[in-house]
N, C-alpha and C positions, 0 to 999 in steps of 0.2 A: 546141550553146554555151547558155549559162544566166549571162546577165549580170544581176548581184546589185547593188545599193548598199547601203549599210551605213555606221552611225559607225563612225570608226576607234576599235580601243582600244591601247590602250599595248603586246598581242603580235603587234600587226602591224607596229610598229617597226621589227628588223631586216629585212623584208620589203620595206618601203617604202625604205629605205638603200638597198637593191641594188637595188631599181627606178632609183631615181632615174642611175646609171650606164649603163641601158639606154635612155635614149627618142633618140630623134633628134636631138633642139637641144637644147643646153645640158643635157648630158649629163654629170652629175657622181659621178666613183666613189666608194668606200667610203674611200678613202684622202684623197682631196681633201677628201669632207666630214667628216673627220677632221679634218685641220690645219685649217679652220675653224670646229671645236669642237664637231661633229655627228656623234653617235656614235648607234650602235640607242639604249643605254643613256640620252642624256640627251634622244631625241628620247620615247621612250617614258614619260620622266619626268614630261617638258611634257605629254603625253597625260594622264597619269591625274591630274595635277592640274587638268585643263581650263584650264591657260592655251594648249595648240592643240590645237584642236578642227578634227577633220575626218571627211572622207567617204572611205570604200573601193569602188570599183569591183572586183568577182567575177564571174572565168568559170569555172564550176565549180571554185569553192572556191581559184581561185589567184587575186592581185590585178595587177589589168592594169592598175590608176592609179589617181590617188589626189587628192586637195584638202586643204590644210590651209589656218587663216586663228589669227592671232593675235589673243587675244579681249580682249585689253586696248588694243589698238591699233587694230584695226579693220583689221590689213595682211592680205593674201591672200600666205601665206609661200611655198607651194608649189601648181602644180598637175602632176602625171606623168602620161604614159601611155604608155603602152609603143606600139611606131610598129607593128602590126600590128591597134591598136584603133583605128587613128584615124582622122577621115573617118566616124565613127559617133554622135555628139554625145554621146557619156560625157564627153567634158573639157567640154561645157559644161554637161552634167547635174549632174557633181560641182562645179564652179565655181559654180552657181547653190545647190543644196545648201549649200555653204559661204559664199555670198554672208545667204542669209537665213537661215545660224546666227548671222552677224556683225550682222547687222541685229536680231534677237530678242536679242541681247547690250546694245542699243542703241546701236548703231553708226545715224550718218548720211551720212557721211562715211568709204567704204572705198580702200584704196589696194595697187598693187603695181609690181614692179620687172618691167620687161619689155624686151628687144632695141628698140635705137631703129632695127635693120637691118630697112627694107620688107619684105627678101626673108627674114628669117624667119616662119616661121608664126604665133607668138605676136604678130607685132606687129598683123597685120588680125583675127586671135581677137580679142583682148582687146578691138579698137574697134566690132568687128560685135554686140560684148555692149553697147555701151551706155559703155563705160571709153572716159577722154579723158585728154591730156597734160596736166599740169601744168608744163610746162615745166622742170623740174625732173630732176633725176638723181641715184641714189643713188652709194653709197662703191663699188659693184661695177662705174659706169659703167651704169647698166639706165636707161632713161626711168621715171619715175615717172609713173604712171595714175592714175587716181581715176574712183569711183564715186558717185555723189550720190541719197542713196535716202531715203525718208521726205519730213519736210515741212522741207527744207533748202534 
């Protein structure tokens, strides 16, 4: 096993779209993403123009997880990991890499949408990393969490 982390490229988008449907919780298929306006092409374009920077985790060159953020808003848009790679600190490392990237872009407040159900793994995962509830919910019904960084 050869776990590596690297910045995402536009060429990673098709594999990322596919992997999104293979996660344990909150899996979204290629067709469901397309219905939401998210395709490999739109994802690649956003990565290529710098709007959606992120990091990829590979094992023997195969993508096993990733995290992307919105450079303009400071939102952590997605963190996805294949189930067999859970519990190894990979998700935490990917999240930290994107948090650092968004902080470098000038954000002092980061946010993301997370399931409000305590039985879902992401509920405690983000809170253990220091994210706190804003008390609000997004259009998808996810609870909005925030992370304050820097001198805020």
